[in-house]
N, C-alpha and C positions, 0 to 999 in steps of 0.2 A: 487389336479390330475387332470389332462384335462379330462380322460377316466371317470373320475366317475360323475353321474349324478344324483344328489340328486332329487328324486320329492318327490314335496311339495304342492301338488295341495292339497286345503283345506279338500276335502272327502278321502282323500289317509289316511293323518292327524288323520283325525275324529276316520277314522275307526280302525288304527290301534293302537291309544290309548286307544279304548273299548277292544283292543285283548289285551293289554299289560297288564287288572285288574287281578287280580289272581282271581277274583268269576266268569269271564266268564265261563260260561259251555259248554262244548265239540262240543255241537250243537251249541251256540253262534261262538264260536270260527272260527268253519269250514265255518258257513256263512259269515263270516267276512271276511275272507281270501280269497274265493272265490269274493265276492265283490272286493278287494282292488287287487286281482291279474288280475282281468278284468280293470279295471283299469290303473293301472301299463303297461298292454299290449298296451294302445293305446301310451303310451310314449316310450316303447321298438321298436315298428315296428311302429315309424313314419319315417325312413326314408329306410322303402322297396321300392325296385322299384315296379315300377307299369309300365303295358303295355296296348297299344289302343287295344281296345276290339269294333267290330260294333252290335249294341244293336238296338232294333227295340222299339220304343216309342208307345204308344197309338196314337199319331201323325204322327209319320217318324223315318227315319233311322239315327241314331247319332254315333259318335266316342266317346266312352266313356272310362275310366281306371280301369285296375282290378289287385289286386298283384294276383301272383300264391303261393295260399297256401301251396302246395304241393312241394315247394320247400324250405321248411321253417319245420326244425326240432325244435321241443320244447325236450329238453334232462333234464330228472328229476335224482336228485341226488337220489337214496334211502335211505329210504322212505319217510321221511319229504316234499322231492320236489314232491311226487306228489299231496299234499298238494294243489299246485298252479296250476295243469295243467289242472283243470277245467276249471277255469277262465279264462286263457290261450286260455284256445280252444273256448270258446266261442265268442271271438272276431276274431282267425282265426280258424274256425272249420275243415278246409282242410291238416291242418298242420299233419305232420306225429310227432309221439315221438319216442324217441328213451329211454332208462334207461340204470343208469351207478349204480349198488351196492355198495356202501362203507359204513364200520362202522370206528367209531376212537377206537381204541385202548385206554385202559382207562389209561394207562400208560404212555406209549409213546406220548399219542394224537395223534400220527399219520397214516392216510388213509390206510383202506389194501380194496384192491378190490374182490369183491367177484362172481359180475355178470355186463356182456356190453352186451348188444343187440343193433346194429342199424338198420337203413334202408340202402336199399342198394343204391348204387352209391351218397357218401357222399362229394365225389367231387365236386356235382354240387348244394350244400345245403346252407344255412347259418344257423346257430345253435343257438337258445339262451336256455342255459341250468339256471336251475331252483333249487333254495335250499332257504329254508326261513332266512337262517343265512350264514352270512360272519363272523368267529369268529376267530378261529387260521390262516384260509385260507389252511390249507393242503389238507383236501378235496376237496375245489374247484381248486387247482392247481394241485389236481394230477388228476383230471376230465379233466380239460382244456389240459394237457400235453398229456393225453391217447385220448382226441377228437382230436388233433391237428396231429395226426397219420394218421389219416382218410383225411387230407388237405382240408379241407370243404372251402369253400368260406372266410366265416367270423365266428366270434365265441362272442355272449355277454353273460353276466352273468346276473342274475333277481334274488335280496335276501329284504328280508324285511326289516331284521334288518343287520347292519355291525360296523366296529367299526375301531380305525385309524391302531390296530395292524393287522385285516384283510387285511385292507386296503394297506396298507404297506409289507404284503409279496406278496399280489396277483397283484400288480403294479412290484414290483421288480421280480418275476416269471415269470408274461406274461402283459408285460406295454403295447401290444397291442390290448390287450382284455377290451371292455367296458364292465363298473359294475353302473347297474341300483342298486338304493336302496332309499325304503321308509323313513330311517331313518340312521344318523349316531351317535352311542351311545357313551358313554365313555371311555370305555374298557373292556378288558376280566379280567375275575376273577382269581383265581389260579388253578382253575378247568378247563380255557380253555371256560367259559360261558361268553356272553354277558351282560353289566353293564351299567342302569337298564334293560335292555331287556325285553322276556316276558316268560323266563324259557324254558324247551324243548321243542322245536315245535313240535317234533314229536309224543311227549306223548300227547300236550293238542289236535292236529288231532286226535287221532285215539284212545282218552280215556287212551293210557296206563299205567298214571303214579303211 
């Protein structure tokens, strides 16, 4: 799939492997997630537009280039998406933040929306959706569908892990959305979890397992 970007940087892969370990503490998991998210942010924002600005150096005036972080919105799919936000914001601190509250029905595995809050004037903004997992793809598809109603300039999706099933579902529903991931794992379990995966990201981030 041409719109799938597999981030294979050695530091990302090293830290992700440490996160997968079942004996990693909640504190360790959060710290690693923050670090991995920061590293991934560099790849995700690689094509962000720049604008010329005049700056005064200690020696003379020059024209440099800067991004307009206020035009970027990080959208977290609650609750696990919040674990990625801090790392992303460390790279683009001026970005706005939106939240989509979705939970997965344990029987149907379909997403149910319970919260939606975005900045104003979304038609002028680029959106980066963050969620640690792209598993069945149902939540991601629902979030993208909802956000497209606001007609943003662009939408990207960032996750730590995904699998062939999730990529196929997302690609079929939203072929125009680029996906950035640190790993494409083997498959989904019968309960909708990524294998080999790293367990329930939300539980591991917030210590609620």
